Each structure stands twice: as C-alpha cells, then as structure tokens.
N, C-alpha and C positions, 0 to 999 in steps of 0.2 A: 538527275535525268531517270525515266521511266523505262525499265527493262522493256524487252520485245515481247515478253509473255505478259506483262503486267497491260492488259489492254481488258475493255469493256465490253459483254458481250451485246449486238446491234438487236434493237428492240424495233418493230413497225407493227402500228397501230392503223389499222384502213380504219372507211367509214362506218361508224355505229347506227346510219340510217341513210335511207335512200338505196342500196345496193341492189336490192331487187327491183324497184321502179329502175332504177340507171339501167343494169341488160336490159330487161324489158323493151327499155326504148330506146336504145343501141339496136337490137333485134327489131325492132318495129320500123326504124326509118331506114334500116340495112334492104326492108322488105319493100320498101316504097321506093326506094332510090331502083332496085331492083324491075317493080314493076314497070315504074314510068320508064327506063331507060331500054328495055328491054320489048316492050310489049309498043311497037310501033310510034315511038318517042315525036311528041307536038312541041310546041313551043311551052303551053301548058304543062305538061309534064316534066319538061325539063326545068322551069321552073322550080315543079314541085319537087324534083328531085335532088335540085339546089338548094332548097329551103330545107329538105328532110338534113341533107350533110350538116347543113349550121345550126339544127337545132341537136343531131348527133353530138357534136365537138361542144354544144353546150351540156348536155346530159353527163359528157363524158367528163368536162371540167368541172362541173360545179355536184356529182353525186359519186364518182368514180376517181379520178384523180388525188381526192385531198388525201392526206397521210400526212403521221405524226412519225418520226423514224429518229431515232439514237443509231448515229453511224455507225459500222463496224469500225472498233479502235474506241470509241468512247469521247471521241475530242468534240464532235459536233451534233447539235441538237436540230433538226432540220422538219420546221411548220410550211407542210407544204399545201397550198392552198390552190382556188379553181385555178388563177392566173397568175400566181406569182409564189413565191416561197422565200422562206426566212433561215438565215444559215445562223444558229445561235450556238457560241462554244459552249460546252455544256459545265463545264465547272462554272459560269457566269448565272447557270440556273437558280434562281431563291426561293421561288415558289411555284408551285401549278394547282391551278383550278379550276375545274368540269363543271359548267351549267350548259346552257343550250350551245354553247363553244367551250373551246378550254382554251385558258387564259396561262398562258408562261411570263414571268415576271422575273427581270435582272433588279440591280440596284437602284437603276434611275430609268427603263422604259416598260413596256407590256406590250405584248402580243399578243393576236389572237389566233387562233387554227380551228377550223369549220370541221374537221376530221371526225372528231370525238366529242358528242356531248349527248344530252340528257333532251328528251322531247320536252315540251313547254310544259306540258301537264306533269311531268313529275317537278318540276322546276318551281310550277306555283302550288303544287303540294308538298314542297319542301321534301323531298323523297330525294337527295340528293346528296355524295361525300362531301365534307366539308374539304377546303382547301388545304392542300398541305403545302410547307414552307420551309425554309433553313435559312439560318446566316451563317454567315461565315465562322467556319468554326465548329458549327453545332450542326446537330441532326433536326429533323423537321420531324415532331409527335415519336412514334415509335418506329421511324426508321432507323435501321441498323447498316453500319456500309459494310459491304459485300468483302469477303478476301477471297482467297486462293483455297482451294480445296474446302470449301464451308458446306457445299453441298449445291443440292439442284435452282436452278432460278428461281424465283417466284414467282412464274409464269406456269411451271410445271409442278409445283408444289400441290398436290391432291385435292388438301385443304382447301384450297384457294378457287377449286374448279367453278365453285357456284356464284364466286362474285362477278358483277357485271366489268367488263374492262372501264368502262369510266371510272370506278372504284380503285380500280388497281394498277390503271396506267400511272395515275398520280407520283403515288408512293416509289412505284419502280423507277422513273425517271429523274426522282430527287433522290432515290438509294445511288443511283449511276453517278448525277452529279455531285453528289457527295463523296464519292470514290473517284472521279475526277481530278477534285480539291485537291483529296489526297495523295494523289497522286503526283497531283506538280503540272497539271495539263495546263496549259496558260489560257487568257482570258482572250482571246483574239478578236479583232473590231467585228461586229456584227455585219454581217453582206445581207443584201435581198437581190434574188434571181428572178427572172420574169419567164413563163410557159411560152417561150418562143412558136415552137409546134404549134400551138393549140390559138395562140393569140393570130397569127398569119393565115393558117387555114380558114379562123373565122371571118378574118378578113379578107382573104380571096371569094370568101361564098356571097358574101354582103356586096364586093364587085361585081358578082359574077349575076349574080340577082338583077342588080343595077343595071347590067349592062344587057341583060337580057329582055329589059320592057325597052329601052333605048333603041336599041337595034331593028325591032320588032316592028 
C-alpha cells in the first residue's frame, strides 16, 4: 500500500513547436469571424465565418491542444494528441524517446505523442537525445529514483536550465515511472479517450458550411 504522502508530482509538457503560429492563427480567425459577422453579413461572409471557425478548431487541435502529462499523484501518463488521448499507467512505461514526435513504449505496445518533438532538420542532422528506457526492476541510463526529501525536482535544477525540454523530458518521465513501480502503483488497462468538444464543433462547422450552400 502506498501512503497518502507518497505521490509523484505532476509534470506537464506543452507543444515544443507551432505555439506562436497557433495563437496567431486563432487571433486571425477571430478577426475574420468578427469582420464577417458584424459588417453587414452576407451569404458569402457567413460562409467565410463558418470556415474560419473550422480552421480555428483545427489550429487549436493540432498546434495548441497536444500535451504530455504525468497526472498529479503519478498513476497515469496522458498523451494528448489532436483528436484523442492515451491514458497509460505510469508504472507500465518502459521506454521514452523523442524524434519528430515522442514515442512511449510499454512491454508490448507503442504510442506516439505529437506534443514534444525535434524539428526534421535536427533529426536529419542527428542532433537529438537518444531514447531512454528501463526494464522492470532496473533503472534506465543514469536515471535515479526520486525519494522524499531528496531535493528539488530536476526541472527546477539550475544546472538543467539550458537543456531542451526534448532532452530533459524522457528521463524525468522514466524517473517518475520507476518511482511508480517502486511504490507499487498498478499497471491498469490502457485507455483511449476522444476530444469530443473539438470533434463535435468541427463536425458542426462542416455541416453548417454544407447547409449554407444547400439553402442559398
């Protein structure tokens, strides 16, 4: 049994590329919708507004929504992709590697997460960190299992301030996975959830755009 105080801190990793373009895209779409709706709306301008809403949903889903999250308490690793998410028991994680996307492996499955990755140029030039991994009962590479009162979490260590998140993240997640196994966290079934609001809103914009041509 794990004690109430024996938990693993939350870790959150947002998109490592495209965030600026994503926010600019959302702002541009908002301006287009405002201009189309407020300035004497016509059939054409309404169609433009609907299309802009659909584009905004895609920009949000593909550039801003993705995340890699170690949930508070440390029982689950969430790989949030544009339209769906994987919920993986942290204790089941064995390998984490980062190239153009992040790859997480358990004993028998592989999952990709688009939130954290290197640019294609860096991958081609070989300027990426090697995958980190661990097997049951062992530690991967130079990873050490954190313990209570040991000191600051790695992300707060000033010696790591110059490391890219792509290089830092795999070892941090694997250290948390080793800790989860040490605490006896169960390897519960892997689950997949879907981005229902985004999918519904995208579907509605497509239907609205089609309807605007039918009733025109």
